[in-house]
C-alpha positions, -999 to +999 in steps of 0.1 A: +469-190+023+484-152+033+517-150+047+515-125+078+538-104+093+549-097+129+517-073+137+497-102+123+487-082+088+484-095+055+520-097+033+511-083+000+535-097-026+538-064-052+527-087-082+498-100-066+465-083-052+452-087-016+424-116-015+395-100-003+365-116+014+330-120-008+304-092+002+276-109+017+242-100+013+222-082+041+185-104+047+158-086+042+124-097+057+102-103+031+063-110+021+048-130-003+033-102-030+020-098-066+029-069-091+013-056-121+038-066-146+018-057-175+022-020-167+048-012-149+075+001-170+108-012-174+130+003-146+100-005-123+093-041-133+132-049-130+134-037-094+101-052-081+111-088-102+147-085-079+127-078-048+135-040-049+174-050-046+193-023-052+227-048-049+210-069-075+212-069-114+181-077-128+178-109-141+175-110-179+144-137-176+129-111-155+129-086-180+117-113-206+089-118-184+077-083-180+079-080-214+059-108-222+036-094-196+032-059-219+026-080-249-005-093-233-015-061-223-013-043-256-034-072-272-062-066-251-093-045-266-093-010-259-114+007-227-129-010-200-171-009-194-178+003-162-215+000-165-235-013-138-204-012-115-223+002-088-257-006-071-273+005-038-267-009-005-299-035+002-315-032+034-295-056+055-267-030+054-289-001+069-283-005+108-245-011+100-243+020+079-263+041+109-238+027+135-211+041+111-226+074+110-234+074+147-197+069+154-177+104+161-148+093+144-166+089+110-199+106+116-188+125+081-181+096+063-202+105+033-185+135+031-150+123+032-152+089+014-182+096-009-218+077-010-221+042-001-229+017-026-223-018-037-193-024-060-185-046-087-150-052-083-147-070-113-152-036-132-128-019-115-093-006-120-061-007-103-032+016-097-011+002-072+017-018-087+022-041-059+002-058-031+008-084-003-009-115-007-007-136+023-026-116+048-049-102+019-062-137+015-060-145+057-081-121+063-113-126+045-108-164+053-144-183+063-165-152+048-194-158+025-201-142-002-240-139+006-230-124+041-233-087+030-229-075+070-198-095+078-181-081+045-193-043+052-173-047+088-141-057+071-149-030+041-170-001+059-149-009+096-165+012+126-133+028+140-124+018+170-093+026+192-063+010+185-029+010+206+002+019+189+040+010+191+055+040+212+090+043+225+111+074+234+146+078+238+155+105+267+192+110+251+180+122+221+145+137+231+130+118+203+094+098+202+095+069+174+058+054+165+063+026+140+038+002+124+034-021+092-003-004+091+006+022+061-024+043+080-006+057+102-001+093+100+000+122+114-036+138+121-030+175+135-011+198+157-016+218+184-002+239+216-014+240+250-006+256+282+002+229+309+011+234+342+026+274+336+047+255+303+040+260+270+033+225+252+036+222+214+028+189+197+014+168+167-015+143+164-008+107+157-032+080+146-041+048+130-064+059+102-095+035+096-094+025+062-125+020+041-129+000+005-133+031-014-134+040-055-126+070-068-143+085-099-124+108-125-132+120-156-158+091-164-132+063-150-134+047-119-103+030-100-097+021-063-085+043-042-083+025-010-088-010+000-067-030-021-055-058+002-092-064+009-102-066-028-071-090-037-081-113-009-120-111-019-112-115-055-092-147-046-120-158-025-148-158-055-164-126-036-172-099-062-196-077-051-188-057-018-198-026-003-180+005-003-179+039-009-179+056-044-166+091-048-162+115-078-133+138-083-129+167-106-087+168-105-064+139-103-047+162-072-080+163-051-080+122-055-049+120-029-035+094-040+000+079-027+035+081-042+046+045-061+016+039-083+017+028-119+016+056-142-020+075-143-021+061-182-023+024-167-057+029-150-071+063-167-057+052-203-071+029-229-055-007-219-063-001-177-053-024-153-085-041-135-083-053-098-089-090-114-058-087-129-039-090-096-051-126-104-039-132-137-012-148-140-001-136-179-001-101-166+012-101-132+038-127-108+041-136-074+076-124-058+088-122-024+081-088-016+103-064+011+084-058+041+081-021+045+073+002+081+055+031+085+076+052+111+066+089+125+096+107+143+089+134+166+120+151+181+129+181+201+159+202+195+173+232+212+192+248+188+217+280+199+218+306+176+238+338+172+216+375+188 
């Protein structure tokens, strides 16, 4: 026990160091997730297996697991057969597609997302390194593989108005819009005349997400809909309706940051959507829960004239 002086401060012996408390870890909310270890670079794999904690060193057993997964990938036959990956939509989906194109928010769906097709998910490559698994499986619970209309309502949903959690801090002149849905986005901006004052602002929306496959240089990979794809495959549903769009350059695809390296899905040993279910090349860990937040602030800045 440390000796204390009159001011209740610890007395430090010149020949000894003050005993400091052990640092404590701050709990971070997590969910179950799976990652494509076999295609992750070593640094990315180490971060994933440590739960993306920067305060933890990668465990040697984790690195060994990642190396083993990469070895399995390296032993695969080169390339992927993506012939017969797409089929014409059956007549039973005509009504749903017409309703989608009649909705003002999705009237230009073909131009924006490509042609509607039946997609064989087992033949599509994967670019996203990590997915959440629990919600993905829950979303498809009870859906049967032969009920294409029910599947289409999930993979090609008709847009509906959705409320967003919005807060305003008057002391800082800040609007804060936050959601666990990664499709929260700034959709535009505007200026208008309101009561003899000029208004400036941004348009915010929770964009509707569709199952969409991108085609680039003869290779097809999933552009959007990863969690639904995992949930469907985990439920034994492999052929689903969605959109297929061809692109000339990777920049046109508009993929988000944080993906696997391009050769992981465009190269000779590509990751497939089914690989999320393969214990030899992927694994489950607790993944930090992320929020998408948009902050809009008005600042009054005095300047020298």
